[in-house]
N, C-alpha and C positions, 0 to 999 in steps of 0.2 A: 381306823377303820373295822367294821365288823367282819367275820369270815362269810357272813350270810350274802353282803354286796359283792365280795371277792368271788364267791364260787356260783354266783347267780349268772346264767348265760347271758351274754349280750345280744340284745334283739333290737330291731330296728324300731325307731321311733313312728315311723310312718308305716302305717300298714297297708294292707291291700284289699281290694274288693274286685273281686272276679278278674284279677290279674292285674287290675289297674292300679296305680298308687292312688291313694286317698288324696293325697296333696295336688294330684294333677286334676281330680275331679271338682275339688274345693276351687281350684283357681279356672277352671273351665265355666264353673256355675258363676263365680264372681265376674269373669268376662262376659259371661252372656247376659246376665243382670244389668252390667253397665251399659251394653249395646241396646238392650231394650228401652235402656232409660235414656240415651241419645236419641233413640228412633223416635220414642214420645215427645221430646223435647222439640227434634226438627219438625215433627208433625204439626204439634201445637203452634210453631212459629211461622209454617207454612198457611195454616188455617187463618191467623190472625192477620197477615199478609193479604189473603184473599178476601176476608172480611172488610179489612181497609179499604180494598181496592172496590167494594161495591159501591153503586149509587144508593141513594134514598130510597128510589122507587123499588130497585132489586131487594134491599133490605126489607121493605115492607113487604112484599111478596113471599119472600122467605120467611118471615115471620107469620105471614098468614098460614102458609104452608106448615109449619110447625105446629100452629094452634089447631089446624085440621087435625094433624096427625095425632095430639095428645085426645081431642074428643074421641076420634076413631078408636084408639085404644082404651079410653076409660068405657066407651059404650059395648066393648068387647068385639067389635067387628074385627075380621080377620086383615091383616095388613098385606097388600099386593106386594 
């Protein structure tokens, strides 16, 4: 071993940012991202179940509302 590595002061691998360990920040961000992903997945499943429960007449009314909204947005009218 060289003397440079022996004389070098031992430092922590994990740094700090405003007094918080960076590893904790990374774990929080990863957990928060996973939580958002799960929430979006559950919301998508609920929306799918809701759409499947609609009758043909209700679906037709919903599609008409969507088309009206599209034309309103493309014509530049303000959405209520």
